[in-house]
C-alpha positions as CSV (number, residue, x, y, z in Angstrom):
1,X,-15.1,156.1,45.9
2,X,-17.9,154.0,44.3
3,X,-20.5,155.5,46.6
4,X,-19.5,159.1,45.7
5,X,-19.6,158.2,42.0
6,X,-23.0,156.7,42.4
7,X,-24.2,159.8,44.2
8,X,-22.8,162.1,41.5
9,X,-24.5,160.1,38.7
10,X,-27.8,160.1,40.6
11,X,-27.5,163.9,41.0
12,X,-26.6,164.4,37.4
13,X,-29.6,162.3,36.4
14,X,-31.9,164.4,38.5
15,X,-30.6,167.7,37.2
16,X,-30.9,166.6,33.6
17,X,-34.7,166.3,33.7
18,X,-36.5,169.3,32.3
19,X,-39.7,170.6,33.9
20,X,-43.0,169.5,32.2
21,X,-44.7,172.1,30.0
22,X,-48.3,173.0,30.5
23,X,-50.9,172.7,27.7
24,X,-50.7,175.8,25.6
25,X,-54.0,175.4,23.7
26,X,-57.2,176.8,25.2
27,X,-60.0,174.4,24.3
28,X,-62.7,177.1,24.2
29,X,-61.7,178.6,20.8
30,X,-61.2,176.8,17.4
31,X,-58.3,178.9,16.1
32,X,-54.9,179.7,17.7
33,X,-52.3,182.3,16.8
34,X,-48.8,181.0,17.2
35,X,-46.5,184.1,17.7
36,X,-42.7,183.5,17.5
37,X,-39.6,185.6,17.2
38,X,-37.2,187.5,19.4
39,X,-39.2,190.7,19.5
40,X,-42.5,189.3,20.6
41,X,-41.4,186.1,22.2
42,X,-43.0,182.7,21.6
43,X,-46.6,182.1,22.7
44,X,-49.9,180.6,21.7
45,X,-53.0,182.8,21.7
46,X,-56.2,180.7,21.3
47,X,-58.8,183.4,21.3
48,X,-60.0,183.4,17.7
49,X,-63.3,182.0,16.2
50,X,-62.1,181.9,12.5
51,X,-59.0,181.6,10.4
52,X,-59.8,185.0,8.8
53,X,-60.0,186.7,12.2
54,X,-56.7,185.1,13.2
55,X,-55.1,186.0,9.9
56,X,-55.9,189.7,10.4
57,X,-54.2,189.6,13.8
58,X,-51.2,187.8,12.3
59,X,-50.7,190.2,9.4
60,X,-47.3,191.8,9.4
61,X,-46.1,189.8,12.4
62,X,-43.9,186.8,12.9
63,X,-47.0,184.6,13.5
64,X,-49.1,181.8,12.0
65,X,-52.6,180.6,12.5
66,X,-53.4,177.0,13.5
67,X,-56.5,175.0,14.0
68,X,-56.8,174.2,17.7
69,X,-56.5,170.4,18.1
70,X,-58.1,170.6,21.6
71,X,-61.1,172.6,20.6
72,X,-64.4,171.2,22.1
73,X,-67.8,172.5,21.2
74,X,-70.5,172.5,23.8
75,X,-72.9,171.1,21.2
76,X,-70.8,168.1,20.5
77,X,-72.2,166.2,23.4
78,X,-73.5,162.9,22.0
79,X,-77.2,162.4,22.4
80,X,-78.1,159.3,24.2
81,X,-80.4,156.8,22.6
82,X,-83.8,156.6,24.3
83,X,-84.1,153.5,26.4
84,X,-86.9,151.0,25.7
85,X,-89.0,150.1,28.6
86,X,-89.5,146.4,28.6
87,X,-92.6,145.2,30.4
């Protein structure tokens, strides 16, 4: 009896875990369009280079524009300090 209760509680614990969600932000563009609603579904489109461009795409739709928190510029690579040669 105790063994079957333990198996049932372990099975319930395994079934209660939700699958992990993948990252929805594309790091190659600075602005994302978050589309939501029953007609268009919920999704994140990170394909815009400015808020104005995103705003034009969001106009008249259940959507909002967001700054991409994962955006990385190729030019943001930190320059290294030149090393001194000690002789």
